C-alpha positions as CSV (number, residue, x, y, z in Angstrom):
1,M,398.2,261.9,204.0
2,M,395.9,260.0,206.3
3,I,393.3,262.9,206.0
4,N,393.3,262.6,202.3
5,N,392.8,258.8,202.5
6,K,389.9,259.4,204.9
7,Y,388.2,261.9,202.5
8,T,388.8,259.6,199.6
9,V,387.2,256.7,201.4
10,M,384.2,258.9,202.4
11,L,383.8,260.0,198.8
12,V,383.9,256.5,197.4
13,A,381.5,255.3,200.1
14,S,379.1,258.2,199.3
15,I,379.2,257.4,195.6
16,L,378.5,253.7,196.2
17,L,375.5,254.6,198.4
18,L,373.9,256.8,195.8
19,P,370.6,255.3,194.5
20,I,371.3,254.1,191.0
21,P,368.6,252.5,188.8
22,A,369.5,249.0,187.4
23,F,370.2,250.1,183.8
24,A,372.3,247.0,182.9
25,H,369.4,245.0,181.7
26,L,368.3,247.0,178.7
27,G,366.3,244.3,176.8
28,I,366.9,241.7,174.1
29,G,369.0,243.0,171.2
30,A,370.5,246.0,173.0
31,D,374.2,245.0,172.8
32,H,376.3,244.3,169.8
33,G,380.1,244.1,170.4
34,F,383.1,244.5,172.6
35,G,382.3,248.0,173.8
36,E,378.8,247.2,174.8
37,G,379.9,244.1,176.5
38,F,382.6,246.0,178.4
39,I,380.2,248.7,179.6
40,H,377.3,246.3,180.5
41,P,378.5,245.3,184.0
42,L,379.3,249.0,184.8
43,L,375.7,250.1,184.2
44,G,373.9,248.0,186.7
45,P,374.7,248.3,190.4
46,D,373.7,244.6,190.9
47,H,376.6,243.5,188.6
48,L,379.0,246.1,189.7
49,L,378.6,245.4,193.4
50,V,378.9,241.6,193.2
51,M,382.0,241.8,191.1
52,I,383.7,244.3,193.4
53,A,382.6,242.2,196.4
54,V,384.3,239.1,194.9
55,G,387.5,241.0,194.7
56,L,387.2,242.2,198.3
57,W,386.4,238.6,199.4
58,A,389.3,237.3,197.4
59,F,391.7,239.8,199.1
60,G,390.3,238.9,202.5
61,L,390.8,235.2,202.0
62,G,394.4,235.9,200.8
63,G,396.9,233.5,199.2
64,R,395.7,231.6,196.1
65,A,392.1,232.9,196.6
66,R,393.3,236.2,195.3
67,W,393.4,234.8,191.8
68,L,391.4,231.6,192.0
69,L,388.2,233.3,193.3
70,P,388.1,235.8,190.5
71,L,389.1,233.1,188.0
72,S,386.3,230.9,189.2
73,F,383.8,233.7,188.8
74,L,385.0,234.6,185.3
75,S,385.0,231.0,184.1
76,A,381.5,230.3,185.5
77,M,380.3,233.7,184.0
78,A,381.4,232.6,180.6
79,I,379.6,229.2,181.1
80,G,376.4,231.1,182.3
81,A,376.6,233.3,179.2
82,G,376.7,230.2,177.0
83,L,373.6,228.6,178.5
84,P,371.0,230.6,176.4
85,F,372.9,229.7,173.2
86,A,372.9,226.0,174.2
87,G,369.1,226.2,174.5
88,I,369.2,226.0,178.4
89,S,366.9,228.3,180.2
90,V,367.2,229.3,183.9
91,A,364.1,230.0,185.9
92,S,363.9,233.5,187.5
93,P,367.5,234.6,186.6
94,E,366.9,238.1,188.0
95,L,366.0,236.5,191.4
96,W,369.3,234.6,191.4
97,V,371.1,237.9,190.6
98,A,369.3,239.7,193.4
99,L,370.2,236.9,195.8
100,S,373.8,237.0,194.7
101,V,373.9,240.7,195.5
102,L,372.4,240.1,199.0
103,I,374.7,237.2,199.9
104,S,377.8,239.0,198.5
105,G,377.1,241.9,200.8
106,F,376.8,239.6,203.8
107,I,380.0,237.8,202.8
108,V,382.1,241.0,202.7
109,L,380.4,242.6,205.8
110,R,381.1,239.5,207.9
111,D,384.5,238.8,206.3
112,W,383.4,235.2,205.7
113,R,386.5,233.0,205.9
114,L,385.3,230.0,203.9
115,A,387.8,227.4,202.6
116,L,389.1,228.0,199.1
117,T,387.1,225.3,197.3
118,P,383.7,226.1,198.7
119,A,384.4,229.8,198.3
120,C,385.2,229.3,194.6
121,F,382.0,227.3,194.3
122,V,379.9,230.1,195.8
123,A,381.5,232.7,193.5
124,A,380.9,230.4,190.5
125,L,377.2,230.1,191.5
126,F,376.9,233.9,191.6
127,A,378.6,234.2,188.2
128,L,376.3,231.7,186.4
129,S,373.3,233.9,186.9
130,H,375.2,237.1,186.0
131,G,376.6,235.5,182.8
132,Y,373.2,234.2,181.9
133,V,371.5,237.6,182.1
134,H,374.3,239.2,180.3
135,A,373.8,236.8,177.4
136,L,370.1,237.5,177.3
137,E,371.0,241.1,176.2
138,I,372.8,239.9,173.1
139,G,370.9,240.6,169.9
140,P,370.8,238.3,166.9
141,D,373.2,240.6,165.0
142,A,375.7,240.8,167.8
143,D,379.3,239.5,167.8
144,R,378.9,237.1,170.7
145,T,382.6,236.5,171.1
146,R,383.6,240.2,171.2
147,Y,380.6,241.0,173.5
148,A,381.7,238.2,175.9
149,L,385.3,239.3,175.9
150,G,384.1,242.8,176.7
151,F,382.1,241.8,179.7
152,L,384.7,239.4,181.0
153,L,387.4,242.1,180.8
154,S,385.1,244.6,182.6
155,T,384.3,242.0,185.2
156,S,388.0,241.3,185.9
157,T,388.6,245.0,186.2
158,L,385.9,245.2,188.9
159,H,387.4,242.3,190.7
160,G,390.7,244.2,190.5
161,I,389.1,247.2,192.2
162,G,388.1,245.0,195.1
163,L,391.6,243.6,195.3
164,A,393.2,247.0,195.0
165,A,391.1,248.3,197.9
166,G,392.9,245.8,200.1
167,L,396.3,246.5,198.7
168,L,396.0,250.2,199.2
169,S,395.5,250.2,203.0
170,P,393.6,248.4,205.8
171,V,391.5,251.5,206.3
172,I,390.4,251.8,202.7
173,F,389.7,248.0,202.6
174,K,387.5,248.3,205.7
175,W,385.6,251.3,204.4
176,T,385.1,249.8,201.0
177,R,383.9,246.6,202.4
178,T,381.3,248.5,204.6
179,A,380.2,250.7,201.7
180,V,379.8,247.7,199.3
181,A,377.9,245.6,202.0
182,I,375.5,248.5,202.7
183,S,375.0,249.1,199.0
184,C,374.4,245.4,198.3
185,A,371.7,245.3,201.0
186,A,370.0,248.3,199.5
187,I,370.2,247.2,195.9
188,S,369.2,243.6,196.6
189,L,366.2,244.6,198.7
190,T,365.1,247.0,195.9
191,L,365.5,244.1,193.3
192,L,363.7,241.6,195.6
193,L,360.8,243.9,196.2
194,G,360.5,244.6,192.5
195,A,360.9,248.3,193.0
């Protein structure tokens, strides 16, 4: 049984380390409803990694953080998605996304034990930029509510993957944390260098 877990962890780590282009940001008008909103976070490694990292971080912190950290992220992501529709623009949102990927990787690699309130604040900061760039993808004919519900459900699922890694076993949690941290470093450097 332990051998199967070891090979499963190695497979997951290998998949996470594959070079994947950032397809999530397809351009204005690309997304129209729930299905597109749901798939959006899954298509870009930047979003996918940060959201899994938040779940890993929440599990590592334990207690109320296991639900408050993801909830803070989801709430702030919804607020960030509303900013463009309120006429509020954010300078260099892709830079903020790239920095959130880099810092998320550092957090899970170092198993950063921040107190609950500051941890929720950090997670919320990450989420604002991710929600903002998600909203930039919504076309004028899109159903904004359904699209938002789609990406929020997808995001919560990705948080759940990070939490599940911790619930499965300490070995899977450790390997997943390492794979996510290394992948975060690679993706964030690629994004920051503009490659």
